C-alpha positions as CSV (number, residue, x, y, z in Angstrom):
1,X,45.8,210.5,278.0
2,X,44.9,207.0,276.7
3,X,47.3,204.2,277.6
4,X,49.7,203.2,274.9
5,X,48.8,200.0,273.1
6,X,51.2,197.2,272.3
7,X,51.2,196.5,268.6
8,X,52.1,192.8,268.6
9,X,51.0,189.7,266.8
10,X,48.2,187.9,268.8
11,X,49.8,184.5,267.9
12,X,52.9,185.4,269.9
13,X,50.9,186.3,273.0
14,X,49.0,183.0,272.9
15,X,52.1,181.0,272.1
16,X,54.0,182.5,275.1
17,X,51.2,181.8,277.5
18,X,50.7,178.2,276.4
19,X,54.5,177.4,276.5
20,X,54.7,178.9,280.0
21,X,52.0,176.6,281.3
22,X,50.1,179.5,282.9
23,X,46.3,179.2,282.6
24,X,44.2,181.9,281.0
25,X,42.6,182.7,284.3
26,X,45.9,183.1,286.2
27,X,47.4,185.2,283.4
28,X,44.4,187.5,283.2
29,X,44.5,187.9,287.0
30,X,48.1,189.2,286.8
31,X,47.0,192.2,284.6
32,X,43.8,192.7,286.6
33,X,41.4,191.8,283.8
34,X,39.0,188.9,283.2
35,X,40.0,185.9,281.0
36,X,37.7,187.0,278.2
37,X,39.7,190.2,277.7
38,X,43.0,188.3,277.5
39,X,41.5,185.8,275.1
40,X,40.3,188.6,272.9
41,X,43.9,190.0,272.9
42,X,45.1,186.5,271.9
43,X,42.6,186.4,269.0
44,X,43.5,189.9,267.9
45,X,40.1,191.3,268.8
46,X,41.6,193.6,271.4
47,X,45.1,194.9,272.3
48,X,47.1,194.9,275.5
49,X,48.5,198.1,276.9
50,X,52.3,198.3,277.0
51,X,52.2,198.1,280.8
52,X,50.1,194.9,280.6
53,X,52.5,193.4,278.1
54,X,55.4,194.1,280.4
55,X,53.6,192.3,283.2
56,X,52.9,189.2,281.1
57,X,56.4,189.3,279.6
58,X,57.7,188.9,283.2
59,X,55.1,186.2,284.0
60,X,55.8,184.2,280.9
61,X,59.6,184.6,281.4
62,X,60.1,186.0,278.0
63,X,62.0,189.2,277.0
64,X,59.8,192.1,275.8
65,X,61.5,191.9,272.4
66,X,60.1,188.4,272.0
67,X,56.6,189.7,271.4
68,X,57.8,191.7,268.5
69,X,59.1,188.8,266.5
70,X,57.5,188.2,263.0
71,X,56.1,184.9,264.1
72,X,56.1,182.4,267.0
73,X,59.0,180.0,267.1
74,X,58.5,176.2,266.9
75,X,57.1,174.6,270.0
76,X,59.8,173.3,272.3
77,X,60.2,169.5,272.3
78,X,58.5,168.0,275.4
79,X,60.8,165.8,277.5
80,X,59.7,162.2,277.4
81,X,60.1,161.4,281.0
82,X,61.3,162.8,284.3
83,X,62.3,161.7,287.7
84,X,59.8,162.3,290.5
85,X,58.9,160.3,293.6
86,X,57.4,156.9,292.7
87,X,54.1,157.6,294.4
88,X,53.4,160.9,292.6
89,X,51.0,160.8,289.7
90,X,52.1,162.6,286.5
91,X,50.7,166.1,286.2
92,X,51.2,168.8,283.5
93,X,54.5,170.6,284.2
94,X,54.2,173.7,286.3
95,X,55.1,177.1,284.8
96,X,58.2,177.1,287.0
97,X,59.4,173.7,285.8
98,X,58.8,174.6,282.2
99,X,60.9,177.7,282.7
100,X,63.7,175.7,284.3
101,X,63.7,173.2,281.5
102,X,63.9,176.0,278.9
103,X,66.6,177.7,281.0
104,X,68.7,174.5,281.1
105,X,68.5,174.3,277.3
106,X,69.5,177.9,277.0
107,X,72.5,177.5,279.3
108,X,73.7,174.5,277.4
109,X,73.5,176.5,274.1
110,X,75.3,179.4,275.7
111,X,78.0,177.1,277.1
112,X,78.7,175.8,273.6
113,X,79.0,179.4,272.3
114,X,81.3,180.3,275.1
115,X,83.6,177.3,274.4
116,X,83.7,178.4,270.8
117,X,84.7,181.9,271.8
118,X,87.6,180.5,273.8
119,X,88.7,178.4,270.9
120,X,88.1,175.2,272.9
121,X,86.5,172.0,271.8
122,X,83.8,170.5,274.1
123,X,84.4,167.0,275.4
124,X,82.4,164.3,273.5
125,X,80.3,162.2,275.8
126,X,81.3,158.7,274.7
127,X,80.0,156.5,277.5
128,X,77.4,154.0,276.2
129,X,75.1,151.4,277.6
130,X,72.2,149.3,276.4
131,X,69.2,147.8,278.2
132,X,70.4,144.3,277.4
133,X,73.6,144.7,279.3
134,X,74.2,143.5,282.9
135,X,73.7,146.5,285.2
136,X,76.7,145.4,287.3
137,X,78.9,145.7,284.2
138,X,77.5,149.1,283.2
139,X,78.0,150.4,286.8
140,X,81.6,149.0,286.9
141,X,82.3,150.8,283.6
142,X,80.8,154.1,284.8
143,X,82.7,153.9,288.1
144,X,86.0,153.4,286.1
145,X,85.2,156.4,284.0
146,X,84.4,158.6,287.0
147,X,87.6,157.5,288.8
148,X,86.5,158.0,292.3
149,X,88.2,155.3,294.5
150,X,86.8,153.4,297.4
151,X,89.2,155.3,299.7
152,X,88.1,158.7,298.3
153,X,84.4,157.8,298.9
154,X,85.0,156.8,302.5
155,X,86.9,160.0,303.1
156,X,84.2,162.4,302.0
157,X,83.9,164.9,304.9
158,X,80.1,165.1,304.6
159,X,77.2,164.8,302.2
160,X,78.0,168.2,300.6
161,X,81.7,167.2,300.0
162,X,80.4,164.0,298.4
163,X,77.8,165.8,296.2
164,X,80.4,168.4,295.0
165,X,83.0,165.7,294.3
166,X,80.6,163.5,292.2
167,X,79.3,166.6,290.4
168,X,82.8,167.8,289.6
169,X,84.0,164.5,288.2
170,X,80.8,164.2,286.1
171,X,81.3,167.7,284.7
172,X,84.9,166.7,283.9
173,X,83.4,164.1,281.6
174,X,81.8,166.9,279.6
175,X,78.3,166.8,281.2
176,X,76.8,170.1,282.5
177,X,75.2,169.6,285.9
178,X,72.7,172.3,286.8
179,X,70.5,172.7,289.9
180,X,66.9,174.0,290.0
181,X,65.5,176.0,292.8
182,X,61.8,176.7,293.5
183,X,60.4,173.5,292.0
184,X,58.5,171.1,294.3
185,X,60.3,167.8,295.0
186,X,56.9,166.1,294.4
187,X,57.0,167.3,290.8
188,X,60.6,166.8,289.8
189,X,63.8,165.2,291.3
190,X,65.9,165.5,288.1
191,X,66.0,165.5,284.4
192,X,68.6,165.2,281.6
193,X,69.1,166.0,277.9
194,X,70.9,163.3,276.0
195,X,73.3,164.9,273.6
196,X,76.7,163.6,272.2
197,X,78.2,167.0,273.0
198,X,77.5,168.6,276.3
199,X,74.6,166.6,277.6
200,X,72.8,168.1,280.6
201,X,71.7,166.8,284.0
202,X,69.5,169.0,286.2
203,X,68.8,168.3,289.9
204,X,66.3,169.7,292.4
205,X,68.0,171.8,295.1
206,X,65.2,171.1,297.5
207,X,66.2,167.4,297.7
208,X,68.7,166.2,300.3
209,X,72.3,166.0,299.0
210,X,72.5,162.2,299.2
211,X,69.3,161.9,297.2
212,X,70.6,164.3,294.7
213,X,73.7,162.2,294.3
214,X,71.5,159.2,293.5
215,X,69.5,161.1,291.0
216,X,72.7,162.4,289.4
217,X,73.8,158.8,288.9
218,X,70.4,157.8,287.7
219,X,70.5,160.5,285.0
220,X,74.0,159.4,284.1
221,X,72.6,156.0,283.3
222,X,70.0,157.7,281.1
223,X,72.7,159.6,279.3
224,X,74.6,156.3,278.6
225,X,71.4,154.9,277.2
226,X,70.8,158.0,275.2
227,X,67.3,158.3,276.8
228,X,67.6,161.5,278.8
229,X,64.5,163.3,279.8
230,X,62.3,164.0,282.8
231,X,62.0,160.5,284.5
232,X,58.4,159.5,285.3
233,X,58.6,156.3,287.3
234,X,55.3,154.9,286.1
235,X,56.4,155.1,282.5
236,X,59.1,153.2,280.7
237,X,59.5,151.1,283.8
238,X,62.2,149.0,282.3
239,X,64.4,152.0,281.7
240,X,63.8,153.4,285.2
241,X,64.5,150.1,286.9
242,X,67.7,149.8,284.8
243,X,68.9,153.3,285.7
244,X,68.1,152.8,289.4
245,X,70.1,149.6,289.4
246,X,73.1,151.2,287.7
247,X,73.0,154.2,290.1
248,X,72.9,151.9,293.2
249,X,75.7,149.7,292.0
250,X,77.8,152.6,291.1
251,X,77.5,154.3,294.5
252,X,77.5,151.1,296.6
253,X,79.2,148.3,294.7
254,X,77.8,145.0,295.9
255,X,81.3,143.5,296.3
256,X,82.2,146.4,298.6
257,X,79.1,146.2,300.7
258,X,79.3,142.4,301.3
259,X,83.0,142.9,302.2
260,X,82.0,145.2,305.1
261,X,83.1,143.4,308.3
262,X,79.7,143.5,310.0
263,X,77.9,142.2,306.9
264,X,80.5,139.4,306.5
265,X,80.1,138.5,310.1
266,X,76.3,138.3,310.1
267,X,75.5,137.1,306.6
268,X,72.0,137.3,305.2
269,X,69.4,138.6,307.6
270,X,65.6,139.1,307.5
271,X,66.1,142.5,309.2
272,X,69.0,144.8,310.0
273,X,69.6,147.2,312.9
274,X,68.8,150.9,312.1
275,X,72.2,151.9,313.6
276,X,74.0,149.7,311.1
277,X,72.0,151.0,308.2
278,X,72.7,154.6,309.2
279,X,76.4,153.9,309.7
280,X,76.7,152.4,306.2
281,X,74.7,155.3,304.8
282,X,77.2,157.7,306.2
283,X,80.2,155.6,305.1
284,X,79.0,155.6,301.4
285,X,77.3,159.0,301.6
286,X,74.1,157.6,300.2
287,X,70.5,157.4,301.6
288,X,69.5,154.7,304.1
289,X,67.0,153.5,301.4
290,X,69.9,152.9,299.0
291,X,71.8,150.8,301.5
292,X,68.6,148.8,302.2
293,X,67.8,148.1,298.5
294,X,71.4,147.1,297.9
295,X,71.1,144.5,300.7
296,X,67.8,143.3,299.2
297,X,69.4,142.9,295.8
298,X,72.2,140.9,297.4
299,X,69.6,138.8,299.2
300,X,70.9,139.9,302.5
301,X,67.6,141.5,303.5
302,X,63.9,140.8,302.7
303,X,61.7,142.9,300.5
304,X,59.1,143.2,303.2
305,X,61.7,144.7,305.6
306,X,62.7,147.2,302.9
307,X,59.2,148.3,302.2
308,X,58.4,148.8,305.9
309,X,61.6,150.8,306.5
310,X,61.0,152.8,303.3
311,X,57.6,153.9,304.5
312,X,59.2,154.9,307.8
313,X,61.8,157.0,306.0
314,X,59.2,158.6,303.8
315,X,57.1,159.7,306.8
316,X,60.3,161.0,308.6
317,X,61.3,162.9,305.5
318,X,57.8,164.4,305.1
319,X,57.9,165.6,308.8
320,X,61.3,167.2,308.2
321,X,60.0,169.0,305.1
322,X,57.0,170.2,307.0
323,X,59.2,171.6,309.8
324,X,61.4,173.4,307.4
325,X,58.4,174.9,305.6
326,X,56.9,176.1,308.9
327,X,60.2,177.7,309.9
328,X,60.4,179.5,306.5
329,X,56.8,180.7,307.0
330,X,57.6,182.0,310.5
331,X,60.8,183.7,309.3
332,X,58.8,185.4,306.5
333,X,56.1,186.6,308.9
334,X,58.8,188.0,311.2
335,X,60.6,189.7,308.4
336,X,63.6,187.5,308.5
337,X,65.6,186.7,305.4
338,X,66.0,183.0,306.5
339,X,68.9,180.8,305.5
340,X,69.2,181.4,301.8
341,X,72.4,181.0,300.0
342,X,74.8,183.9,299.5
343,X,74.5,185.2,295.8
344,X,78.0,183.9,295.0
345,X,77.3,180.5,296.4
346,X,73.9,180.3,294.7
347,X,75.3,181.1,291.3
348,X,77.9,178.3,291.4
349,X,75.4,175.9,293.0
350,X,72.8,176.4,290.3
351,X,75.0,176.8,287.3
352,X,77.9,174.5,288.1
353,X,81.6,175.3,288.1
354,X,82.0,174.4,284.4
355,X,79.5,177.0,283.2
356,X,80.6,179.7,285.6
357,X,84.3,179.2,284.7
358,X,83.3,179.6,281.0
359,X,81.6,182.8,281.7
360,X,84.4,184.2,283.8
361,X,87.1,183.2,281.4
362,X,85.3,184.9,278.5
363,X,84.9,188.0,280.6
364,X,88.7,188.0,281.5
365,X,89.5,187.8,277.7
366,X,87.0,190.6,276.9
367,X,84.8,188.3,274.9
368,X,81.8,189.4,276.9
369,X,81.1,192.5,279.0
370,X,79.8,193.0,282.6
371,X,76.2,193.2,281.4
372,X,76.6,189.8,279.7
373,X,78.1,188.3,282.9
374,X,75.2,189.6,285.0
375,X,72.7,188.3,282.5
376,X,74.3,184.8,282.0
377,X,74.8,184.2,285.8
378,X,71.6,186.0,286.9
379,X,73.5,188.0,289.5
380,X,74.7,191.6,290.2
381,X,78.2,192.3,289.0
382,X,79.3,193.4,292.5
383,X,79.3,189.7,293.5
384,X,81.8,188.8,290.7
385,X,84.9,188.5,292.9
386,X,83.2,186.3,295.4
387,X,81.8,184.1,292.6
388,X,85.4,183.6,291.3
389,X,86.5,182.6,294.8
390,X,83.6,180.2,295.2
391,X,84.5,178.5,291.9
392,X,88.1,178.0,292.9
393,X,87.3,176.5,296.4
394,X,85.7,173.1,296.1
395,X,85.4,172.8,299.9
396,X,82.5,175.3,299.9
397,X,79.1,173.7,300.5
398,X,77.8,174.5,297.1
399,X,75.3,171.7,297.2
400,X,73.5,173.2,300.1
401,X,69.9,174.3,299.5
């Protein structure tokens, strides 16, 4: 019996592949055919089987029903810039990153619908800034809005407590903060969507919590400028430098840093002891690099010292990443599950408390069913009770990757 053919419009097939970022060679390999066959299907000279369409539907991260639309949708707007390590050269977005950008947009749209179903009005994001402003003033204003005191910051239990607290206060401003898993840190550290209602910040879960905190503040500066996007550090340098300066001053105000007893006692130095840098890093729950650049900006350390230490930290971080990757590979070879997050923790970590609470409250009010909950949170319904518990307990290490 011949295989059933999928009667779809060729333009939809080509559109889905191009939007996914998957090459014709890789897509054809997934269905066990050569690229010429798939190109013929995209032109309408041949037809996929239903089985092949299901495989590509999964690869392109599109529901099967998508391929039966009357015509392709408009192409998604490309983000203008995104935050990746400064030394990394811009490359076309990977299929995984493209999917995560689309997923963040979908979750934002869904959150707005869930708010409407609850009869609630979203908080308008009113914080503003311009590139002509003094970054110290912008950071002071942002710090006032966030309302995290110096004492609170010093009393963070660890980097995860710090991350979760900053994330919660930002979401309380009406900003959705999502996290992305499975995207290389070399490709993306964070991105944002500038919107007057429910803007979005997305962070890479593979990055260290203190680095995610900095990226979160960097993206907050983008939102204040109304220039959200994926931040490429070799483009729009003026904007990137501005956002970095605002983030650094927000997390480590210069007046506070220079008021530290050891800094006051020593005054400006060409170099600083590693132990002191690490101690200040732990006190403010920021990276050592952030402490160093704050000292350079205050003219309490030299640029040469900063560049040398930065290279040391970069090599140290690369060695740690390599060790983690090797362990994961060994665990995989030995059939171990590894140290992945529990489903309930993963859901809250990726989607954020605000989004998860909206889903759960709509479920409690019978606005959505169990199938909707499982779909919106990408989790089995059996984990629902633990998800509710995770949302209500901010001491959980939800920032852990």
